[in-house]
C-alpha positions in Angstrom: 16.2 28.7 42.4 13.6 29.0 39.6 9.9 29.6 40.5 6.7 28.7 38.7 3.7 30.6 39.9 0.3 29.3 38.9 -2.6 31.6 39.3 -6.1 30.2 39.6 -7.6 33.6 39.0 -6.8 36.7 36.9 -4.2 38.3 39.2 -3.0 41.9 39.4 0.4 40.8 38.3 2.5 42.7 35.8 4.0 39.9 33.8 1.7 36.9 33.5 1.3 34.3 30.7 -2.3 33.6 30.0 -1.8 31.4 26.9 -0.4 27.9 26.6 2.3 28.6 24.0 3.9 31.6 25.7 4.0 29.7 29.0 5.5 26.7 27.3 8.1 28.9 25.7 9.1 30.4 29.1 9.4 26.9 30.5 11.5 25.7 27.6 13.8 28.7 27.9 14.0 27.9 31.7 13.2 31.5 32.8 14.0 32.2 36.4 10.4 33.2 37.3 7.3 32.3 35.4 3.7 33.4 36.3 0.9 31.7 34.4 -2.7 30.7 34.4 -2.0 27.5 32.5 -2.9 24.7 34.9 -2.1 22.0 32.3 1.6 23.1 32.2 2.0 22.8 36.0 3.5 19.3 36.0 6.2 17.4 37.8 8.5 18.1 34.9 9.0 21.5 36.4 10.7 19.8 39.4 13.1 18.1 36.9 13.9 21.6 35.5 14.7 22.9 39.0 11.5 24.9 39.6 9.7 25.5 42.8 5.9 25.5 42.3 3.6 28.0 43.9 -0.2 28.0 43.4 -2.1 31.2 44.1 -5.8 31.0 44.7 -8.3 33.3 46.4 -7.4 31.9 49.9 -3.7 32.5 49.5 -0.5 30.8 48.2 0.8 27.3 48.7 3.9 25.5 47.5 3.7 22.0 45.9 6.9 20.0 46.4 7.9 16.4 46.1 7.3 14.3 49.2 5.3 15.7 52.2 3.5 19.0 51.8 1.8 21.3 54.2 -1.2 21.7 51.9 -2.1 18.0 51.5 -1.9 14.7 53.4 -0.7 13.1 50.1 3.0 12.6 49.5 3.7 14.0 46.0 5.7 11.8 43.6 6.9 12.4 40.1 4.2 10.1 38.7 1.4 12.3 40.1 -0.8 14.3 37.7 -0.5 17.8 39.3 -3.1 19.5 37.1 -5.7 16.9 38.0 -4.9 17.1 41.7 -5.0 21.0 41.6 -8.3 21.1 39.8 -9.9 18.5 42.1 -9.0 20.5 45.2 -6.3 18.2 46.6 -4.3 21.1 47.9 -7.0 23.0 49.6 -5.6 23.8 53.0 -9.0 24.0 54.8 -9.5 20.2 54.2 -6.5 19.2 56.3 
């Protein structure tokens, strides 16, 4: 299964996309594993393309998936705006 890794900090990661267009290119090419700092491209469209979404922050890593999640009380639907939820702290595990 394909994976999209969103980093909310500058990680010590060998291959990471810091800019919008290179990240978009990797998504359009449906690369198996994408690592990026582009929150705006972390949308539910990735689920349609078969990606699992992992968010990396200073407290650890969490997965966002459709339906129930361990990192939020909210059930995630395709209509949700993931970038907005991520930036507003919806998935912060300490809030559960």
